[in-house]
N, CA, C and O atoms as a printed pandas DataFrame, in Angstrom:
     atom_number atom_name residue_name chain_id  residue_number  x_coord  y_coord  z_coord
0              1         N          MET        A               1   39.697   14.905  -31.823
1              2        CA          MET        A               1   39.736   13.386  -32.203
2              3         C          MET        A               1   39.180   12.694  -31.030
3              4         O          MET        A               1   38.829   11.644  -31.567
4              5         N          GLU        A               2   38.915   12.594  -29.989
5              6        CA          GLU        A               2   37.552   11.699  -29.374
6              7         C          GLU        A               2   36.871   11.294  -29.651
7              8         O          GLU        A               2   36.685   10.110  -29.934
8              9         N          LYS        A               3   35.869   12.665  -29.679
9             10        CA          LYS        A               3   34.663   11.928  -30.454
10            11         C          LYS        A               3   34.505   11.618  -31.975
11            12         O          LYS        A               3   33.447   11.650  -32.604
12            13         N          LYS        A               4   35.520   11.366  -32.368
13            14        CA          LYS        A               4   36.322   10.966  -34.251
14            15         C          LYS        A               4   36.234    9.458  -33.440
15            16         O          LYS        A               4   35.077    9.047  -33.530
16            17         N          MET        A               5   36.918    8.715  -32.840
17            18        CA          MET        A               5   37.422    8.233  -32.314
18            19         C          MET        A               5   36.003    7.228  -32.055
19            20         O          MET        A               5   35.325    6.465  -32.742
20            21         N          GLU        A               6   36.007    7.583  -31.044
21            22        CA          GLU        A               6   34.340    6.933  -30.613
22            23         C          GLU        A               6   32.562    6.978  -31.928
23            24         O          GLU        A               6   31.409    6.630  -31.672
24            25         N          THR        A               7   33.023    7.420  -32.920
25            26        CA          THR        A               7   32.451    7.788  -34.088
26            27         C          THR        A               7   32.764    6.617  -34.718
27            28         O          THR        A               7   31.978    5.802  -35.201
28            29         N          SER        A               8   34.048    6.576  -34.682
29            30        CA          SER        A               8   34.367    5.585  -35.994
30            31         C          SER        A               8   35.015    4.199  -35.223
31            32         O          SER        A               8   35.353    3.108  -35.682
32            33         N          GLY        A               9   35.024    4.587  -34.257
33            34        CA          GLY        A               9   35.579    3.176  -33.404
34            35         C          GLY        A               9   34.372    1.731  -33.560
35            36         O          GLY        A               9   34.624    0.674  -34.138
36            37         N          PRO        A              10   32.952    2.124  -32.804
37            38        CA          PRO        A              10   31.993    1.239  -33.087
38            39         C          PRO        A              10   31.583    0.391  -34.599
39            40         O          PRO        A              10   30.842   -0.541  -34.911
40            41         N          GLN        A              11   32.582    1.361  -35.334
41            42        CA          GLN        A              11   31.461    1.159  -37.504
42            43         C          GLN        A              11   32.980   -0.250  -37.773
43            44         O          GLN        A              11   32.600   -1.402  -37.984
44            45         N          ALA        A              12   34.332   -0.008  -37.735
45            46        CA          ALA        A              12   35.763   -0.993  -38.431
46            47         C          ALA        A              12   35.398   -2.106  -37.427
47            48         O          ALA        A              12   34.925   -3.098  -37.982
48            49         N          PRO        A              13   35.520   -2.200  -35.827
49            50        CA          PRO        A              13   35.015   -3.445  -35.574
50            51         C          PRO        A              13   33.547   -4.598  -35.676
51            52         O          PRO        A              13   33.295   -5.706  -35.204
52            53         N          ASN        A              14   32.914   -3.739  -36.448
53            54        CA          ASN        A              14   31.262   -4.479  -36.512
54            55         C          ASN        A              14   31.600   -5.088  -37.788
55            56         O          ASN        A              14   31.256   -6.231  -38.086
56            57         N          ALA        A              15   32.388   -4.191  -38.665
57            58        CA          ALA        A              15   32.636   -4.538  -40.424
58            59         C          ALA        A              15   33.042   -5.709  -40.229
59            60         O          ALA        A              15   32.586   -6.659  -40.865
60            61         N          ASP        A              16   34.317   -5.874  -38.969
61            62        CA          ASP        A              16   35.019   -7.091  -39.009
62            63         C          ASP        A              16   34.557   -7.965  -38.057
63            64         O          ASP        A              16   35.178   -8.924  -37.599
64            65         N          LEU        A              17   33.255   -7.541  -37.725
65            66        CA          LEU        A              17   32.831   -8.955  -37.064
66            67         C          LEU        A              17   31.336  -10.010  -37.809
67            68         O          LEU        A              17   30.720  -11.060  -37.630
68            69         N          VAL        A              18   31.428   -8.136  -39.189
69            70        CA          VAL        A              18   30.651   -9.027  -39.773
70            71         C          VAL        A              18   31.121  -10.062  -41.181
71            72         O          VAL        A              18   30.578  -11.066  -41.641
72            73         N          SER        A              19   31.934   -9.572  -41.453
73            74        CA          SER        A              19   33.079  -10.408  -42.597
74            75         C          SER        A              19   33.113  -11.802  -41.700
75            76         O          SER        A              19   32.412  -12.787  -41.932
76            77         N          GLU        A              20   34.141  -11.669  -40.558
77            78        CA          GLU        A              20   34.240  -13.159  -39.723
78            79         C          GLU        A              20   31.864  -14.145  -39.460
79            80         O          GLU        A              20   31.456  -15.301  -39.348
80            81         N          PHE        A              21   31.456  -13.335  -39.480
81            82        CA          PHE        A              21   30.391  -14.421  -39.063
82            83         C          PHE        A              21   29.974  -14.930  -41.067
83            84         O          PHE        A              21   29.459  -15.903  -41.618
84            85         N          GLU        A              22   30.626  -13.483  -41.567
85            86        CA          GLU        A              22   30.166  -14.233  -42.568
86            87         C          GLU        A              22   31.021  -15.910  -43.038
87            88         O          GLU        A              22   30.753  -17.023  -43.488
88            89         N          LYS        A              23   32.063  -15.157  -42.591
89            90        CA          LYS        A              23   33.729  -16.602  -42.788
90            91         C          LYS        A              23   33.174  -17.978  -42.049
91            92         O          LYS        A              23   33.489  -18.988  -42.680
92            93         N          ILE        A              24   32.228  -18.285  -40.546
93            94        CA          ILE        A              24   31.789  -18.615  -40.081
94            95         C          ILE        A              24   30.658  -18.892  -40.681
95            96         O          ILE        A              24   30.982  -19.997  -41.117
96            97         N          GLN        A              25   29.254  -18.697  -41.148
97            98        CA          GLN        A              25   28.465  -19.220  -41.932
98            99         C          GLN        A              25   28.749  -19.983  -43.174
99           100         O          GLN        A              25   28.316  -21.129  -43.292
100          101         N          LEU        A              26   29.359  -19.488  -43.985
101          102        CA          LEU        A              26   30.124  -20.214  -45.127
102          103         C          LEU        A              26   30.704  -21.682  -45.459
103          104         O          LEU        A              26   30.453  -22.565  -46.280
104          105         N          ILE        A              27   31.948  -21.415  -44.002
105          106        CA          ILE        A              27   32.854  -22.401  -42.865
106          107         C          ILE        A              27   30.560  -23.370  -42.989
107          108         O          ILE        A              27   29.602  -23.533  -43.745
108          109         N          SER        A              28   31.057  -23.617  -41.629
109          110        CA          SER        A              28   28.724  -23.599  -40.933
110          111         C          SER        A              28   27.967  -24.875  -42.089
111          112         O          SER        A              28   27.420  -25.969  -41.943
112          113         N          LEU        A              29   28.450  -23.654  -43.656
113          114        CA          LEU        A              29   27.776  -24.138  -44.784
114          115         C          LEU        A              29   28.503  -25.839  -45.997
115          116         O          LEU        A              29   28.060  -26.844  -46.552
116          117         N          GLN        A              30   29.883  -25.066  -45.763
117          118        CA          GLN        A              30   30.410  -26.857  -46.130
118          119         C          GLN        A              30   30.802  -27.809  -45.590
119          120         O          GLN        A              30   31.183  -28.884  -46.052
120          121         N          SER        A              31   30.660  -27.157  -43.759
121          122        CA          SER        A              31   31.200  -28.960  -43.391
122          123         C          SER        A              31   29.517  -29.694  -43.231
123          124         O          SER        A              31   29.305  -30.891  -43.041
124          125         N          ALA        A              32   28.620  -28.775  -43.348
125          126        CA          ALA        A              32   27.286  -28.991  -44.359
126          127         C          ALA        A              32   27.052  -30.592  -44.235
127          128         O          ALA        A              32   26.629  -31.584  -43.642
128          129         N          ARG        A              33   27.946  -29.721  -45.730
129          130        CA          ARG        A              33   27.649  -30.104  -47.514
130          131         C          ARG        A              33   28.036  -31.606  -46.146
131          132         O          ARG        A              33   27.433  -32.277  -45.308
132          133         N          LYS        A              34   29.023  -31.485  -46.553
133          134        CA          LYS        A              34   30.199  -32.520  -46.498
134          135         C          LYS        A              34   30.040  -32.997  -45.276
135          136         O          LYS        A              34   30.945  -33.753  -44.925
136          137         N          MET        A              35   29.137  -32.800  -44.457
137          138        CA          MET        A              35   28.513  -33.649  -43.808
138          139         C          MET        A              35   27.525  -35.085  -44.507
139          140         O          MET        A              35   27.838  -36.266  -44.660
140          141         N          LYS        A              36   26.713  -34.606  -44.700
141          142        CA          LYS        A              36   25.770  -35.091  -45.569
142          143         C          LYS        A              36   26.093  -35.925  -47.065
143          144         O          LYS        A              36   25.284  -36.698  -47.579
144          145         N          GLU        A              37   27.351  -35.616  -47.598
145          146        CA          GLU        A              37   28.295  -36.473  -48.504
146          147         C          GLU        A              37   28.491  -37.215  -47.578
147          148         O          GLU        A              37   28.490  -38.400  -47.908
148          149         N          ALA        A              38   28.677  -37.000  -46.446
149          150        CA          ALA        A              38   30.041  -38.533  -45.102
150          151         C          ALA        A              38   28.655  -39.233  -45.421
151          152         O          ALA        A              38   28.615  -40.053  -46.338
152          153         N          VAL        A              39   27.886  -39.029  -44.927
153          154        CA          VAL        A              39   26.650  -40.078  -44.464
154          155         C          VAL        A              39   26.242  -40.530  -45.312
155          156         O          VAL        A              39   26.041  -41.742  -45.232
156          157         N          GLY        A              40   25.888  -39.819  -46.599
157          158        CA          GLY        A              40   25.501  -40.743  -47.652
158          159         C          GLY        A              40   26.426  -41.311  -49.009
159          160         O          GLY        A              40   26.106  -41.544  -50.174
160          161         N          THR        A              41   27.613  -41.403  -48.326
161          162        CA          THR        A              41   28.258  -41.777  -49.333
162          163         C          THR        A              41   28.909  -43.819  -47.810
163          164         O          THR        A              41   29.281  -44.921  -48.213
164          165         N          SER        A              42   28.721  -43.326  -46.214
165          166        CA          SER        A              42   28.304  -43.837  -45.300
166          167         C          SER        A              42   27.249  -45.059  -45.832
167          168         O          SER        A              42   27.466  -46.229  -46.151
168          169         N          GLU        A              43   26.199  -44.372  -45.788
169          170        CA          GLU        A              43   25.145  -45.291  -46.056
170          171         C          GLU        A              43   24.792  -46.470  -46.615
171          172         O          GLU        A              43   24.238  -47.543  -46.375
172          173         N          ALA        A              44   25.662  -45.464  -47.963
173          174        CA          ALA        A              44   25.655  -45.764  -49.486
174          175         C          ALA        A              44   26.624  -47.492  -49.388
175          176         O          ALA        A              44   26.148  -48.415  -50.049
176          177         N          LEU        A              45   27.822  -47.735  -48.611
177          178        CA          LEU        A              45   28.283  -48.501  -48.207
178          179         C          LEU        A              45   28.230  -49.767  -48.022
179          180         O          LEU        A              45   28.661  -50.799  -48.536
180          181         N          GLY        A              46   26.892  -49.068  -46.205
181          182        CA          GLY        A              46   26.524  -50.296  -45.835
182          183         C          GLY        A              46   25.469  -50.561  -46.616
183          184         O          GLY        A              46   25.192  -51.729  -46.343
184          185         N          ARG        A              47   24.818  -50.229  -47.314
185          186        CA          ARG        A              47   23.618  -51.066  -48.658
186          187         C          ARG        A              47   24.467  -51.665  -49.083
187          188         O          ARG        A              47   23.975  -52.635  -49.661
188          189         N          LYS        A              48   26.013  -51.674  -49.180
189          190        CA          LYS        A              48   27.202  -52.389  -49.990
190          191         C          LYS        A              48   27.222  -53.176  -48.590
191          192         O          LYS        A              48   27.272  -54.406  -48.608
192          193         N          ALA        A              49   27.197  -52.707  -47.782
193          194        CA          ALA        A              49   27.974  -54.622  -47.010
194          195         C          ALA        A              49   26.780  -54.929  -46.798
195          196         O          ALA        A              49   26.973  -56.140  -46.693
196          197         N          ASN        A              50   25.803  -54.827  -46.665
197          198        CA          ASN        A              50   24.116  -55.648  -46.108
198          199         C          ASN        A              50   23.998  -56.061  -47.306
199          200         O          ASN        A              50   24.524  -57.173  -47.360
200          201         N          SER        A              51   23.437  -55.647  -48.658
201          202        CA          SER        A              51   23.425  -56.394  -49.820
202          203         C          SER        A              51   24.713  -57.732  -50.120
203          204         O          SER        A              51   24.576  -58.555  -51.025
204          205         N          ALA        A              52   25.724  -57.716  -49.321
205          206        CA          ALA        A              52   27.072  -58.073  -49.921
206          207         C          ALA        A              52   27.030  -58.907  -49.440
207          208         O          ALA        A              52   27.948  -59.721  -49.535
């Protein structure tokens, strides 16, 4: 029983860690895109303000 717990123990948390890591990667990718979009829109607004 104890040996089974030891062998299956690390595997389950690793799977959770991998999925958490993937979630974090997705979130960071999405936030990076949003940041780029925000920078793009602020630059466009800045150009409009400068040209006006």
